[in-house]
C-alpha positions in Angstrom: 207.7 40.0 50.2 207.4 40.7 53.9 206.4 44.2 53.2 202.8 45.1 52.6 201.9 46.2 49.1 200.9 49.8 48.5 197.5 50.2 46.9 197.4 52.0 43.6 196.6 55.7 43.7 198.1 56.3 47.1 200.8 59.0 47.5 204.4 58.3 47.9 204.3 58.9 51.7 201.9 56.1 52.5 204.6 53.8 53.9 206.5 56.7 55.6 207.8 56.9 59.2 207.8 60.2 61.0 210.9 60.5 63.1 211.1 63.4 65.5 214.8 64.4 66.1 216.5 67.3 67.8 215.3 70.4 65.9 213.8 68.6 63.0 211.1 66.1 61.8 212.4 63.4 59.5 210.3 61.6 56.9 211.8 58.1 56.3 210.7 55.4 53.9 210.2 52.1 55.5 213.1 50.8 53.4 215.5 53.5 54.6 218.9 52.4 55.9 220.0 55.5 57.6 217.7 57.8 59.6 220.1 60.8 59.3 219.8 60.7 55.4 216.0 61.0 55.4 214.2 64.1 54.2 213.6 66.5 57.1 211.5 69.5 57.9 213.2 72.2 60.0 212.8 73.7 62.5 210.5 71.4 64.4 209.9 70.8 68.1 206.6 68.8 67.9 204.1 67.9 65.3 200.7 66.4 64.4 199.6 64.5 61.2 196.2 64.8 59.6 193.9 61.8 59.7 194.5 61.0 56.0 198.2 61.7 56.1 198.1 64.4 53.6 199.3 67.3 55.9 201.7 67.8 58.7 201.4 70.5 61.3 204.9 71.3 62.6 205.4 73.5 65.7 208.6 75.5 66.4 209.6 78.6 68.4 208.1 81.0 65.9 204.8 79.4 65.1 203.1 76.4 63.4 203.9 75.5 59.8 201.5 73.4 57.6 203.2 71.1 55.1 201.9 68.8 52.4 203.3 65.2 52.4 203.3 65.0 48.6 206.4 65.4 46.4 208.9 67.8 48.1 206.6 68.6 51.1 205.9 72.2 50.2 204.8 74.6 53.0 201.1 75.4 52.6 200.4 77.9 55.4 201.7 79.2 58.7 200.1 80.1 62.0 202.0 82.9 63.7 201.8 81.6 67.2 205.2 81.7 68.9 206.2 79.4 71.7 203.8 76.5 71.0 204.9 73.4 73.0 201.9 71.1 72.3 199.7 70.5 69.3 196.8 68.2 68.7 194.2 67.7 66.0 190.5 67.1 66.4 189.3 63.5 65.5 188.3 64.4 61.9 191.1 67.0 61.5 189.0 70.1 61.1 190.5 71.9 64.0 194.0 72.3 65.6 194.6 72.8 69.3 197.8 74.6 70.4 199.2 75.3 73.8 201.9 77.6 75.0 203.6 77.9 78.4 201.7 80.1 80.9 202.7 83.8 80.8 201.4 87.3 81.5 200.7 90.1 79.1 200.6 93.6 80.7 200.0 92.0 84.1 197.2 89.8 83.0 197.3 86.1 82.4 197.6 85.3 78.7 195.3 82.8 77.1 197.6 80.1 76.1 195.2 77.3 75.1 193.7 77.9 71.6 191.6 76.2 69.0 192.1 77.0 65.3 189.7 76.4 62.4 191.9 74.9 59.7 189.5 75.7 56.9 190.0 79.4 57.6 193.1 79.3 59.7 191.4 81.5 62.3 191.2 81.2 66.1 187.8 80.1 67.4 188.5 79.6 71.1 191.1 80.6 73.7 191.5 79.9 77.4 194.2 80.3 80.1 195.5 76.9 81.1 197.5 77.0 84.4 199.1 73.6 84.2 200.8 72.7 81.0 202.4 69.2 80.8 202.1 66.0 78.8 200.1 64.3 81.6 197.0 66.5 81.0 197.4 66.8 77.2 195.3 67.1 75.2 193.4 69.5 77.4 190.5 69.7 75.0 188.2 66.7 74.7 186.3 66.2 71.4 183.4 64.3 70.1 184.2 61.9 67.3 182.5 64.0 64.6 184.2 67.4 65.6 180.8 68.8 66.5 181.5 69.4 70.2 184.4 69.8 72.5 184.7 70.3 76.3 187.2 72.0 78.6 187.6 71.6 82.3 187.5 74.9 84.3 187.3 75.4 88.1 184.2 73.6 89.4 182.6 73.1 86.0 182.9 71.7 82.5 182.3 74.1 79.5 180.8 72.3 76.5 181.1 74.1 73.2 179.2 73.3 70.0 180.2 73.9 66.3 176.5 74.8 65.6 177.2 78.4 66.7 180.9 78.5 65.8 181.9 77.6 69.4 180.8 81.1 70.5 178.7 80.0 73.5 178.9 77.1 75.9 176.9 75.0 78.2 178.1 75.1 81.8 177.9 71.7 83.6 178.7 72.3 87.3 181.0 69.6 88.8 182.5 70.8 92.1 186.3 70.4 92.4 186.5 69.1 88.8 190.1 68.1 87.9 189.8 66.6 84.4 187.2 65.3 81.9 186.6 63.2 78.9 183.8 63.8 76.4 181.9 60.8 75.1 182.8 60.3 71.4 179.2 59.5 70.4 175.7 60.5 71.6 174.3 57.0 71.7 173.1 57.7 75.3 173.1 61.4 75.0 176.1 63.8 75.0 177.9 62.6 78.2 181.0 64.0 79.8 183.1 62.0 82.3 184.5 64.1 85.1 187.2 63.2 87.7 187.1 64.8 91.1 190.2 64.2 93.4 190.1 63.5 97.1 189.3 66.4 99.3 188.9 66.8 103.1 188.4 63.1 103.8 186.0 62.6 100.8 187.0 59.9 98.3 187.9 60.7 94.7 185.2 59.9 92.2 184.4 59.7 88.5 180.9 60.4 87.3 179.0 60.5 84.0 177.1 63.7 83.5 174.7 64.9 80.8 176.6 67.6 78.9 173.4 69.0 77.4 171.9 70.0 80.7 173.1 73.2 82.2 173.4 73.6 86.0 174.4 70.9 88.4 173.1 67.6 87.0 173.2 64.4 89.1 175.6 61.8 87.6 174.1 59.0 85.7 176.8 56.7 87.0 179.4 57.3 89.6 182.4 55.4 91.1 184.2 56.5 94.2 187.7 55.3 95.3 190.4 56.2 97.8 194.2 56.4 97.6 194.1 58.3 94.3 196.1 61.3 93.1 194.8 61.3 89.5 192.9 59.3 86.9 193.1 58.5 83.2 189.7 58.1 81.5 189.3 56.2 78.3 186.0 55.9 76.3 185.5 53.1 73.8 184.9 54.2 70.2 181.2 53.3 70.5 180.7 55.5 73.5 179.0 52.8 75.5 181.6 52.3 78.3 184.3 54.2 80.1 187.5 52.8 81.8 189.0 54.8 84.6 192.6 54.0 85.7 193.2 55.7 89.0 196.7 56.1 90.2 198.8 57.3 93.1 202.6 57.9 93.2 202.9 56.2 96.6 201.6 52.6 97.3 200.0 52.6 100.7 200.6 48.9 101.1 204.4 49.3 100.3 204.2 46.5 97.8 205.1 48.4 94.6 207.9 51.0 94.0 205.9 52.3 91.0 202.9 53.5 93.1 199.4 52.1 93.0 196.8 51.8 90.2 193.2 50.6 90.1 190.9 50.1 87.1 187.2 51.0 87.2 184.4 50.4 84.7 181.4 52.7 84.1 178.7 51.8 81.5 177.0 54.7 79.6 173.6 53.1 79.5 171.6 54.3 82.4 169.8 50.9 82.6 173.2 49.4 83.4 174.1 51.8 86.2 174.3 48.9 88.7 177.2 47.4 86.5 179.6 50.1 87.7 182.5 48.2 89.3 186.2 48.0 90.0 187.5 45.7 87.3 188.3 42.4 89.1 191.8 41.9 87.7 193.0 38.4 88.2 196.4 39.3 89.7 197.4 41.6 92.5 199.7 44.5 91.5 200.1 47.5 89.3 198.1 48.1 86.1 200.8 48.4 83.4 198.5 49.1 80.5 194.9 49.0 79.3 193.7 49.6 75.8 190.3 49.5 74.1 190.0 47.8 70.7 189.6 50.3 67.8 186.1 48.7 67.3 185.2 49.3 70.9 183.9 45.8 71.7 186.9 44.5 73.7 189.7 45.8 75.9 192.9 44.2 77.2 194.5 44.7 80.6 198.1 44.0 81.5 198.3 44.0 85.3 200.0 42.4 88.3 203.4 41.9 89.7 205.9 40.3 87.4 205.3 38.1 85.6 202.2 40.2 84.8 198.9 38.8 83.5 197.2 39.9 80.3 193.4 39.4 80.0 190.9 40.1 77.2 187.5 41.5 78.3 184.3 42.3 76.4 182.6 45.7 76.5 180.5 44.5 79.4 183.6 43.9 81.6 183.4 40.1 81.3 186.6 38.2 80.9 186.9 36.4 77.6 190.5 35.2 77.1 193.5 34.7 79.3 196.9 35.3 77.6 198.7 33.8 80.6 201.6 35.4 82.5 204.9 36.8 81.3 207.2 39.8 81.3 204.7 42.1 79.6 203.9 45.8 80.2 202.5 47.0 76.8 199.6 46.0 74.6 198.8 47.4 71.1 195.8 46.7 68.8 196.2 47.0 65.1 193.8 49.6 63.4 191.2 46.9 62.7 191.1 45.3 66.1 192.3 42.0 64.6 196.0 41.6 65.5 197.4 42.2 69.0 201.0 42.8 70.1 201.8 42.0 73.7 205.2 43.3 74.7 207.5 44.0 77.6 209.4 47.2 77.1 211.3 49.6 79.3 213.3 47.7 81.9 212.0 44.3 80.6 213.8 42.0 78.1 211.6 43.0 75.1 209.5 39.9 74.5 206.8 40.6 71.9 204.0 38.1 71.2 201.6 38.5 68.3 198.0 37.2 68.5 195.1 37.0 66.0 191.8 37.7 67.8 188.8 35.8 66.4 185.2 37.2 66.4 184.4 34.9 69.4 187.2 36.5 71.4 189.5 33.4 71.2 193.1 34.4 70.3 195.7 32.4 68.5 199.4 33.2 68.8 201.0 33.9 65.3 204.6 34.6 66.3 207.0 35.9 68.9 210.4 37.6 69.1 212.6 39.4 71.6 213.7 43.0 70.7 214.2 45.5 73.5 212.5 48.8 72.7 210.6 51.7 74.3 207.5 52.3 72.1 205.4 50.4 69.5 202.8 51.3 66.9 201.0 49.4 64.2 201.1 50.5 60.5 198.0 51.8 58.8 197.5 48.5 56.9 197.6 46.7 60.3 200.3 44.2 59.2 203.5 45.7 60.4 204.6 46.8 63.9 207.0 49.7 64.3 209.1 49.5 67.5 211.5 52.3 68.5 214.3 52.9 71.0 214.2 56.6 71.8 215.7 59.3 74.0 215.6 60.2 76.8 214.8 56.7 77.9 217.9 55.5 75.9 220.6 57.9 74.8 222.5 55.3 72.8 221.5 52.9 70.0 218.5 54.9 69.0 216.6 53.2 66.1 213.3 52.3 64.6 212.6 48.7 63.6 209.8 47.2 61.5 208.4 43.8 62.3 205.8 41.7 60.4 202.7 40.5 62.2 204.5 37.2 62.8 207.5 38.7 64.5 210.0 38.7 61.6 212.4 41.6 61.4 211.9 43.6 58.1 214.1 46.6 58.5 216.2 48.6 61.0 216.7 52.4 60.7 219.4 53.8 63.0 219.4 57.4 64.3 222.0 59.4 66.2 219.2 60.7 68.5 215.5 59.9 68.2 212.7 61.3 70.3 209.7 59.8 68.6 208.8 57.5 65.7 205.3 56.8 64.3 203.7 55.9 61.0 202.3 58.5 58.7 198.5 57.9 58.8 196.5 56.7 55.8 193.0 57.8 54.9 190.3 55.5 56.4 189.3 52.8 53.8 192.7 52.8 52.2 193.5 49.3 53.4 191.2 46.4 53.8 191.0 44.3 57.0 192.9 41.2 55.8 193.2 38.0 57.9 196.5 36.4 58.7 198.1 34.4 55.9 198.4 30.7 56.8 201.7 30.5 54.8 203.2 33.4 56.7 202.3 31.9 60.1 203.6 28.5 59.1 206.8 30.1 57.8 207.2 32.0 61.1 206.8 28.9 63.1 209.3 27.0 60.9 211.9 29.8 61.4 211.4 29.9 65.1 209.3 33.0 65.2 206.2 31.4 66.5 207.2 29.8 69.8 205.0 27.8 72.1 202.0 29.5 73.6 202.9 32.1 76.2 206.6 32.0 75.2 208.8 34.4 73.2 210.3 31.7 71.1 213.8 32.6 72.3 216.1 29.7 72.9 217.2 29.4 76.5 220.7 28.1 77.3 221.0 24.7 78.9 221.9 24.5 82.6 225.5 24.3 83.8 226.8 20.7 84.5 229.8 20.5 86.8 232.8 18.7 85.3 232.6 15.7 87.7 228.9 15.2 86.7 229.4 15.3 83.0 228.5 12.1 81.4 226.6 10.9 84.4 223.1 9.7 83.6 220.4 12.2 84.5 222.8 15.1 85.1 221.9 16.9 81.9 218.2 16.5 82.5 218.6 18.0 86.0 220.5 21.0 84.7 217.9 21.6 82.0 215.2 21.6 84.6 217.0 24.1 86.8 217.7 26.3 83.8 213.9 26.5 83.0 213.2 28.4 86.2 212.4 32.0 85.4 211.2 35.0 87.3 209.6 36.4 84.1 207.5 33.4 83.2 205.1 31.2 85.1 205.1 27.7 83.4 201.9 26.7 85.2 199.9 29.6 83.8 199.1 28.8 80.2 196.0 30.8 79.8 193.3 30.1 77.2 189.7 30.8 76.4 187.6 31.7 79.5 184.2 30.0 79.3 181.4 31.9 81.1 180.2 30.1 84.2 183.3 27.9 84.4 185.6 27.6 87.3 188.3 29.3 85.2 186.0 32.3 84.7 185.2 32.5 88.4 188.9 32.2 89.2 189.8 34.9 86.8 187.2 37.3 88.3 187.6 36.5 91.9 191.3 35.5 92.4 192.2 39.1 93.1 190.0 39.2 96.1 190.9 35.7 97.3 194.7 36.3 97.1 194.6 39.9 98.3 196.7 40.6 101.4 195.0 43.0 103.8 197.1 46.1 104.5 198.3 46.5 108.1 196.2 48.6 110.4 197.9 52.0 111.1 199.3 52.1 114.6 198.9 48.3 115.2 202.3 47.0 116.3 203.6 43.5 115.7 203.2 41.2 118.7 205.9 38.6 119.3 203.7 35.5 119.9 206.4 33.4 121.6 207.4 36.1 124.1 203.8 37.0 124.9 202.8 33.4 125.5 205.9 32.8 127.8 205.0 35.8 130.0 201.4 34.8 130.2 202.4 31.3 131.3 204.6 32.8 134.1 201.7 34.9 135.3 199.4 31.9 135.3 201.9 29.7 137.2 202.3 32.5 139.8 198.6 32.7 140.3 198.4 28.9 140.8 201.0 28.9 143.5 199.2 31.6 145.5 197.3 30.5 148.7 193.7 29.4 148.3 192.4 32.2 150.4 194.4 34.8 148.4 191.6 35.7 146.2 192.9 39.2 145.5 196.1 37.8 143.9 194.0 35.5 141.7 191.7 38.3 140.7 194.7 40.5 139.8 196.2 37.8 137.6 193.0 37.1 135.9 192.3 40.8 135.2 195.8 41.2 133.8 195.2 38.3 131.4 191.9 39.7 130.3 193.5 42.8 128.8 196.3 41.0 126.9 196.5 41.0 123.1 194.7 38.3 121.2 197.9 36.4 120.8 198.4 36.2 124.6 194.9 34.9 125.4 195.3 31.2 124.3 198.5 30.8 126.4 196.9 32.4 129.5 193.8 30.3 129.1 195.9 27.2 128.9 197.8 28.0 132.1 194.6 28.9 134.0 192.9 25.8 132.9 195.8 23.6 134.0 196.0 25.3 137.4 192.3 24.9 138.1 192.0 21.4 136.7 189.3 22.5 134.3 188.6 21.6 130.8 191.6 22.6 128.6 189.3 23.2 125.6 187.4 26.0 127.4 188.8 29.6 127.5 187.8 31.2 130.8 189.7 34.4 130.0 187.6 35.1 126.9 184.4 34.0 128.6 185.1 36.4 131.5 185.8 39.2 129.1 182.5 38.5 127.3 180.5 38.5 130.5 182.1 41.8 131.6 181.1 43.4 128.3 177.5 42.2 128.8 177.4 43.7 132.3 178.7 47.0 130.9 175.9 47.1 128.3 173.3 46.5 130.9 174.2 49.6 132.9 172.5 52.1 130.5 169.4 50.0 130.5 169.3 50.0 134.4 169.8 53.8 134.4 166.9 54.2 132.0 164.7 51.9 134.1 165.4 53.9 137.2 164.6 57.2 135.5 161.7 56.4 133.2 160.2 53.1 134.6 159.4 49.8 132.9 157.2 51.4 130.3 160.3 52.9 128.6 161.9 49.4 128.0 160.9 46.5 125.8 160.3 43.0 127.0 163.6 41.9 125.5 165.4 44.7 127.4 163.7 43.7 130.7 164.7 40.1 130.2 168.3 41.1 129.8 168.2 43.1 133.1 166.6 40.1 134.9 169.5 37.9 133.7 172.1 40.1 135.4 172.3 37.8 138.5 173.1 34.8 136.4 176.0 36.7 134.7 177.4 37.9 138.0 177.3 34.3 139.4 179.1 32.9 136.4 181.8 35.5 136.7 182.3 34.6 140.4 182.7 30.9 139.4 185.5 32.0 137.0 187.2 33.7 140.0 186.4 37.3 138.9 184.6 39.8 141.1 182.1 41.8 139.0 
């Protein structure tokens, strides 16, 4: 069967899809044929599932209800907190974070961000959060073991510990702090990453600070960058490295309609502080997606103008594998960090490639398909991919589709309106990390699912052959060649393993800088080279026709040429050289300009000599002053009066 088998002893909801619809939350079996017929929990506006999938926390206008996922999904408890618009669970699931829209109670700002202890269903923390939107959610950053969480407040980070019931906090002062991300582990101490936006000409920056030291600690590592409105910070699961994707809504170079993004790397180890860098992405353009492996030892970037380029990096920011170029914008790891889905969703055709990552970092394509969608998520067993077409991105044809890890379609569940579709989690250790089945991969290749490397396996139509050319030798081949052209694929970019120290590795790391086009200098107008050269030639010819004793006219022409734009100088020099019968390879205009600059630089030295005497000048400075006569004489030979 294409479907993964359910381990014995696991509840009936193990292979369940959670489908958020208008006013309700549906629980659909992966075998369901109609999303509207699935069991639903009402009312519901948003939800969170426990780590082991045993409980659901469903928010609505009147509060948050807690449901069991067994049998008929009985309600276990309720939190009377009206108006909750966001919910999130701590990593282990011991605490629930809720947030309401900002409001005032009796003229004072109501604390709308709250943390609840789920063992006692009591509130342990509250704070007023001014900005409430999905871009900053979750506003509370947790350690992986639920022992610590941090909240960004004006000019500081407050770090709370479960040791005292989150009653007190350590204040880490970070001026102009905008957002933060707490390190999930304490391998190198309890670190907090803080982002500070641009202010008064100062660049934006992200730094790593010791969360256990109160006051204003110096950052262990810091990266500054300009042209940034915000940043998304992602720690790896091991807590050894941080990726920072800075972004701006406007692209200062006017090359991208979708703004500008840059990716930066900061290691947590203080011994590797010099390794802080901007990730040298191999292709110029926006950063579409970046995801750490669940094991924390690799990450994948999808970046560049279409066709974008996907690259696998190790945790030390070294390129390992090149997936090639294609119409891709999304990358997803399965829960074990073994299988990879590389897809192009949104306004892209929907190509999905499936890869098997080996321990060495080499990747093998297992299958491919083309199915337009909006979101994608792997199943808890890591062998099925759930893709969904949801509103408001698409108001019609909303559905959830299940694919095998080789790209075969298993099931399609239609919905009238679907906002979100995800798998119900399974407890850690429920499923083993199983490698790909050779029979499945061979079967996918035989059925057309596993296309050639870097392709989606979708058959392309042959090129059009005009009626009068049909039957002519070579016409069909020419049409086929023309039909192979694509703006979404680069046939020359096949990708493959990147060997450290090889030319391919150097190219992958440095091609961004080699191919980068420098942005125009603000206020620097474009110079029409042809028109400028023509005018300069006219001035030179006019100077050549002047009487020999008309030195004033010659000087005026030369002075005018000296202040022309760089594009004018070669033409002016050519005219002057032809008129004077000099060497055409020399450039008297540039030489005269350089001599005049040297004379200007000598004037401050001469003034200092006159005021303080020779003792105030060095021997080198005196030598420059003594050479003034030679500079003046050379200028006169060029026809310019000093």
